[in-house]
Steps between C-alpha positions, in 0.01 A plus 500: 500500500573159350259222572646172627232226487466271793366142555323346210550808279877476542491130395270596208744764377812285539361195328345706224837671441673161486238381250556798279881456509448131426282592195768736367752214512253262343453742217874536455537124463196477263686757290815302513314194389360691202848628415637149518231371269566788255858389479471118496145417397316801359216289352397362845259795558294398192402178675462624863309816566635517857862380492511518884198268537528157678503294178753719333737515799478128549605439144778762508625351826532156357602577129532873443710510182353442154739217423401322821129538416554356153688200645221439750238508226127580533422182690771575762392855540139392548619239760677775700154675535309178553719390790439833660120465430477846342194625322501713184789308356498194275640341187392783271687758695794260537514468122490879459785552741710229327431654156594842638821347646583334170482842316652713780744776403622535854863511597678167517812622676588467875218249558638358829507841659156571344356194671649608830357847459159365416493268806598800718221718358243233547608421856482863584155546331366205703642638820345846448159341403503286816591801714226712339241230588629494862483878536151513353383227738643694796338821385162333458530354849590839647226673304235300679631646832419862395210597715291683237607307194139385433382856475767589249443186294135596475607774256423374160813433290743451788655167557695366798847550333411859408388586848798337662734695273330825599502405872868414476578849379267714716491288815217524747224703327340593826785747566346731237212742590341482160557454128712817433808381700498174311474689163783718609714201595429353149605836342155571370303822506159373407210742473140427420391617160 
């Protein structure tokens, strides 16, 4: 018989499912960003380890194409980051990105549409990142309402997010008579060796 969670467990499951769907979309847009960079600015990844990081997205949002970065220059790129008060960026990184832009072998065709596509990708990434933070905050708040959460968190190696994810899937743990039904639900046939 299917189990339909109730109360807090229904909320946990629904929000956790929304978070998982949101993460799938965020991954899609991260992949689209990487594809865009492969076409228009393949050298970009040599300067930024994480092209979807805050400093990288800020720069791409304001001046994404290599020719725009060259026109802005290292000082201008550095000012973009300074105005946003970002750490981990500076004149050295700005000079490296300008140098990479000067020697870029990326496509120089259809640049107006490329700019539009990049803005769309970045807006979407920001939206999914913001939604992820909201879902995690809601899950954390709901997690504190689980009556026996402290007992589960006492297990070494388990964090609040892991426990919430498990609770979202199995529901109220007190509905089980022991360990075996939970193992069965998980599809495990554990035996002691």
